[in-house]
N, C-alpha and C positions, 0 to 999 in steps of 0.2 A: 808527489809521484803519481798518485791516483788521477790527478787532473791531467797530467801529461799523457797517461795511457788512454784516458777517455778522449782526449783531443786526437790522439793517434788513431784510435778505433773509429772515431767519427770521420776522419779523413781517408781511411783505408779504401772505401769504394772509389775514390778519385785517384788514389795512388796506384792501385793494381793495374788499371788500364794504361797508365803512363809507363809503368814498369814493363808491361808486356810490349807496348809500342817501342820502347827503347831497345829491348832485346831483339825484337823482330827487325828493326832498322839496322841494328848492329850486325846481325848475321847476314842480312841481305846485302849490305854494303861490303862486308868482308868477302862474301862469295863473289859478288860482282867484280870487286878489285882483283881477286885471284884469277878470274877468267879473262881479264883484260890482257892483251898481248903488248900493247904499246907502253904500258907502265912497267918500268924495269927498276931493279936494284934499290937504290936509296929512295927513289920516288915512292915505291910500294911501302917501304918502311915508314916514311913520313905520313903517307895516307893512313896506314894502320894506326899510327899514333894519334892522328887527328880523329879518326873514327872512334877509337876506344876511349881516349882521355877526355874528349870534350862532351861526351854524353849524347843526348838526343840531337843536339845541334851538329855534332861531328859528322854523322852519316848524311845529314841534310846538306852540309857544306860539300861533302864528297859528291853527292848526286848532282849538285848544281855546278861545281867547278871541276871536279875530278873526272867527269865523263864528257868533257867538251869534245874530245876527239872521237866521239862515238860514230859520227858519220863516216869517218875514214877507217874505222875499225871493222874489217870484214871477218866474219866468223864462218 
């Protein structure tokens, strides 16, 4: 048990920035999705699930594929 904690303690400086990055990406993607007018109903639900469940890669997938209609989205 002590070795596991020592390994965790050693990896902590690398894990904290990843955790912060994941949380920031998650919130930015959810806020962006909420502000989009062209995404409706079930599509929003699907994108929320992708963003939340897949972790760091979910928001990246949303920003690459979910924002394709950005040029036609006038705010």
